[in-house]
VOPALUM-935653 format. One record per residue: residue in one letter; x, y, z of N, C-alpha, C in turn. Coordinates in steps of 0.2 Angstrom, whole numbers, plus 2048, in hexadecimal, padded with zeros to 3 digits. Atoms other than C-alpha are relative to their C-alpha. Layout:
aXYZXYZXYZ;...
% end
This chain:
m7FE801804C01923CAA8077FA7FF;d7FB805804C0C913CA38048007FA;k7FA801805C1B910C9A7FD7FE7F8;k803804807C11908C8B7FB8077FE;t8037FB804C06918C8A8028067FD;l7FD7FC801C13924C8C8038017FA;a7FE800807C1C91FC7D7FB7FD7F9;r8057FE805C0C91EC747FC8067FD;e7FE7F8800C0B930C778038037FF;l7FB7FF804C1A933C718007FE7FB;v7FD802807C1A92AC617FB8057FE;r8077FD801C07933C5F8038087FF;a7FB7F6800C12946C628037FE7FB;r7FD801806C1E93FC567FF8027F9;i8037FD807C1693EC477FA8047FF;d8017F9801C0B94CC4A8058067FE;e7F87F9804C1C957C498007FD7FA;l7FE800804C2094EC3D7FC8027F8;a8047FD807C10952C327FF807801;e8007F77FFC10964C388068037FA;m7FA7FF805C24963C2F7FD8017F8;k804802809C1C95DC1D7FD8037FF;k8077FC803C0C968C1F8058077FE;k7FD7F9804C19978C1F8067FF7FB;l7FB802808C27970C137FB8007FC;k805800804C1896FC087FE8067FD;m8047F6800C12983C0B80A8017FC;n7FB7FB800C26988C0B8017FF7F7;k7FC801807C2897EBF97FC8037FC;n8057FB805C17988BF1800807801;l7FF7F87FDC1D998BF98048017F9;e7FA7FE804C2D995BEE7FC8007F9;k802801807C22991BDE7FC8087FE;i8067F8802C189A2BE08038057FE;l7FE7FD800C269ACBE38057FE7F8;
% end
C-alpha cells in the first residue's frame, strides 16, 4: 500500500470515529432528557 492510499484510509477511519462519537453524544443527550 502506498502513502496516498494509506492516508486516505486513515482519513476515512477518522471520519468514521467522529461520526460514532457524534452518535454517542446524541444518545447521551437523549438519555439525559428521559431521566
